[in-house]
Structure formats: C-alpha cells, structure tokens
Residue, then its C-alpha position, 0 to 999 in steps of 0.5 A: m312551590k307552595f306558590f301552587l297548592t291552594e286550600y280550597p279545591i277549584a272543583s269543589y268550591h265551584k260545586e258549591s256556588l252553584k249550589l247557593k245559585y240554582a235552588p231548587r223549586s218547591n211547588s215543582s211536582k205541581e207546575m210539572k203535572c199541569a204541564f203534562f197535562l197541558l200536552l196531554v190537550i195538546v195530543m187530545c187535540n190532535i186527535g179531535v181535529v183528525l176526527l173531525t176533518k175526516f168525519f166531517p170534511f167540511f171544517f177542514s174547508l173553514n180557514l178560520f177554525v184552523y187557525i184557531v186550532a193552529h194557535v191555541k195548539s202553539w200556545i198551549l205548547s208554549v206555555s208547558l215547554n216552558s214549564i217544564f224546561s224551567l222545572s228541569y233547570g231549577q230556578i236561578t237565583q241571584i245572591 
C-alpha cells in the first residue's frame, strides 16, 4: 500500500512546472494597446473604404486600389491578432 502513496501530489507538481514554463511578458500592456490600436485602424479603414466607394464610385472600379487596401488590412489584422494571442497565452520559455 505504501507504493501508491507519493510525497507530492501530481496535480500540484504539474501546476508548479507550468508556472516555470509560462512566464508573463514584461511589456504586455504596451503591446496590447498597440494591437488594439491596429484593430481600430482596420475598422476605420473599412469605414473609409465604404464611404469612399459610396460617394466616389470610380474608386471601386480601380482594381489596384482594392488590391492594396485588402492586402494592407490583412497584414495589419495578422500582426494585431498575433500580438493579442501571444499576450493572452503568455510567452513560452525554455528552462
């Protein structure tokens, strides 16, 4: 019966090892503000494109304009979402 009793419970040992592996970032609030600012830029860009194409329909016929706006928005979205997810889950450090 003594064989099954352990000195340290497995759950507490696992929790302590996770504390060591997942270290919080030091400048997370600054990066989070930057990520939300980039998301705000995307929203404003969407509103601007809608208003621009509503009042000036010839802009919508320019394929290059639509192509550039779509690629800039996708780049900003990927950068901001990567920042938010990396801040939410913490930085994985090797011991």
